[in-house]
C-alpha positions as CSV (number, residue, x, y, z in Angstrom):
1,M,0.0,0.0,0.0
2,I,1.3,3.4,-0.9
3,Y,0.9,6.0,1.8
4,P,0.8,9.8,1.2
5,I,4.0,11.5,2.5
6,C,3.5,14.0,5.3
7,L,4.9,17.4,4.4
8,Y,6.9,19.9,6.4
9,G,4.7,21.5,9.0
10,N,2.8,18.3,9.8
11,S,2.9,17.9,13.6
12,V,3.8,14.2,13.4
13,L,7.2,15.1,12.0
14,K,8.1,17.0,15.1
15,I,7.2,14.4,17.7
16,K,9.6,11.8,19.1
17,A,8.1,8.5,17.9
18,A,7.0,5.7,20.2
19,K,8.8,2.3,20.4
20,V,7.3,-0.5,18.3
21,K,6.0,-3.2,20.6
22,K,6.4,-6.7,19.3
23,D,3.2,-8.3,18.1
24,E,1.2,-5.0,18.3
25,V,2.2,-4.0,14.7
26,D,2.7,-6.2,11.7
27,V,6.2,-4.9,11.0
28,I,6.7,-7.0,7.9
29,K,3.5,-5.5,6.3
30,L,4.4,-2.0,7.5
31,S,8.0,-2.2,6.3
32,D,6.8,-3.6,2.9
33,D,4.3,-0.7,2.6
34,M,7.1,1.8,3.6
35,F,9.4,0.4,0.9
36,E,6.6,0.6,-1.7
37,T,5.8,4.2,-0.6
38,M,9.5,5.1,-0.7
39,Y,10.1,3.6,-4.1
40,S,7.0,5.3,-5.6
41,A,8.5,8.6,-4.5
42,D,12.1,7.8,-5.7
43,G,13.5,8.0,-2.1
44,I,16.3,6.1,-0.5
45,G,15.0,6.2,3.0
46,L,11.6,6.6,4.8
47,A,10.7,6.8,8.4
48,A,7.2,5.9,9.8
49,P,6.5,9.5,10.9
50,Q,6.7,10.5,7.3
51,I,3.7,8.5,6.5
52,G,1.8,9.7,9.6
53,I,2.7,6.8,11.9
54,S,4.6,7.9,15.0
55,L,6.6,4.7,15.5
56,R,10.4,4.1,15.7
57,I,10.8,2.3,12.4
58,F,12.5,3.4,9.2
59,V,13.6,1.7,6.0
60,I,16.6,2.3,3.7
61,D,17.6,1.1,0.2
62,G,20.6,2.9,-1.1
63,A,20.8,0.9,-4.4
64,S,19.4,3.8,-6.5
65,L,22.5,6.0,-5.6
66,D,24.7,3.8,-7.9
67,E,27.5,3.6,-5.4
68,K,29.2,0.3,-5.0
69,D,29.0,0.1,-1.2
70,L,25.3,1.0,-1.3
71,E,24.1,-1.5,-3.9
72,D,23.1,-4.1,-1.3
73,F,22.3,-1.6,1.5
74,K,18.6,-2.4,2.0
75,R,17.5,-2.6,5.7
76,V,14.6,-2.2,8.1
77,F,15.5,-0.5,11.4
78,I,13.0,-1.1,14.3
79,N,13.5,0.6,17.7
80,P,17.0,1.8,16.7
81,Q,19.3,3.3,19.2
82,I,22.5,5.2,18.1
83,I,25.2,4.2,20.5
84,T,28.1,6.3,19.2
85,V,28.7,9.0,16.6
86,T,32.3,9.5,15.7
87,G,34.7,10.7,13.0
88,N,35.1,14.0,11.3
89,F,32.2,16.2,10.4
90,W,31.5,16.4,6.6
91,E,29.0,18.4,4.7
92,F,26.7,17.0,2.1
93,K,23.6,18.4,0.4
94,E,20.6,16.6,1.8
95,G,17.0,16.5,0.7
96,C,13.9,14.9,2.1
97,L,10.6,13.5,0.8
98,S,8.8,15.6,3.4
99,I,10.6,18.8,2.3
100,P,10.4,18.4,-1.5
101,N,12.5,20.5,-3.9
102,I,14.8,21.9,-1.1
103,N,18.3,20.6,-0.8
104,E,20.8,22.1,1.7
105,F,24.2,21.3,3.1
106,V,24.1,19.5,6.4
107,S,27.1,18.6,8.5
108,R,27.2,15.1,10.0
109,R,29.8,12.9,11.5
110,E,31.3,10.1,9.4
111,E,30.6,7.1,11.5
112,I,27.9,5.6,13.8
113,T,27.3,2.5,15.8
114,I,23.6,1.6,16.1
115,S,21.6,-1.2,17.6
116,Y,18.2,-2.1,16.1
117,Y,15.8,-5.0,15.2
118,D,15.0,-6.0,11.7
119,E,11.6,-6.9,10.5
120,N,12.0,-10.5,11.8
121,W,12.9,-9.1,15.3
122,K,16.5,-10.2,15.0
123,F,18.7,-7.8,17.0
124,Y,21.8,-6.2,15.6
125,T,24.6,-3.8,16.6
126,D,26.4,-2.5,13.6
127,R,28.9,0.2,12.7
128,F,28.3,2.2,9.5
129,D,30.4,4.9,7.9
130,G,30.2,7.3,5.0
131,M,27.0,7.6,3.1
132,K,25.4,4.7,5.0
133,S,26.0,6.5,8.2
134,R,24.5,9.8,6.8
135,I,21.4,8.1,5.5
136,I,20.8,6.4,8.8
137,Q,21.4,9.6,10.8
138,H,18.9,11.4,8.5
139,E,16.2,8.8,9.0
140,Y,17.0,8.4,12.7
141,D,16.4,12.1,13.1
142,H,12.8,11.6,11.8
143,I,12.0,9.2,14.6
144,E,13.4,11.8,17.0
145,G,11.2,14.5,15.7
146,K,14.0,16.3,13.8
147,L,14.3,17.4,10.2
148,F,17.4,18.4,8.3
149,T,16.2,22.0,8.3
150,D,16.7,22.0,12.0
151,Y,20.5,21.9,11.3
152,L,20.4,25.0,9.1
153,S,21.5,28.4,10.4
154,P,18.7,30.9,11.4
155,L,19.6,33.0,8.4
156,K,19.2,30.0,6.0
157,R,15.9,29.0,7.6
158,K,14.7,32.6,7.2
159,L,15.6,32.6,3.5
160,L,13.7,29.3,3.0
161,K,10.6,30.4,5.1
162,G,8.5,31.2,2.0
163,K,9.2,27.9,0.4
164,L,8.7,26.0,3.6
165,T,5.3,27.7,4.2
166,S,4.2,26.8,0.7
167,I,5.3,23.1,1.3
168,S,3.4,23.1,4.6
169,K,0.2,24.1,2.7
170,G,0.8,21.4,0.1
171,I,1.9,23.8,-2.6
172,C,4.7,21.9,-4.2
173,D,5.2,19.9,-7.4
174,V,5.9,16.3,-6.6
175,P,5.2,13.0,-8.4
176,Y,3.9,11.3,-5.2
177,K,0.9,11.5,-2.9
178,I,1.3,14.1,-0.2
179,K,-0.4,15.1,3.1
180,A,-0.1,18.7,4.1
181,S,0.2,19.9,7.7
182,K,-2.5,19.5,10.3
């Protein structure tokens, strides 16, 4: 099932998501729906709050980036917990399905260690670096109620205010279903 994507300004995007309780949610169905929604919007990651579900789950598939180390990087992260964030800061222009047509430089650390469950409730603790780390940090922010725009300077946010206001009203040109703020 393809869900509409909640846009900037929707309150669900600014709330810390609740833990997923085993057997209360069909995480296999939810993650399949999230992948389907993400693919239909040409995304590489999608967090449950972005489809209006305030739960600590996100999906990632980096294959479309055409980078060798991302070609098999398809994962479901349930109740993730970042343990460490290390390495140098590096800037990269990020975008977001919930903030369409805006891409800005965000500084993030190179490396993370994260624990999480997959869709079969198998527990992992893994270390990721480079682009994998960046994608995970971006999606993890969503379940913490943060957006990449929160990292921008006050001046940059002020310059984007008009565009962000339009997005929050659903005034944006995107090829996927959207849900404006409420």
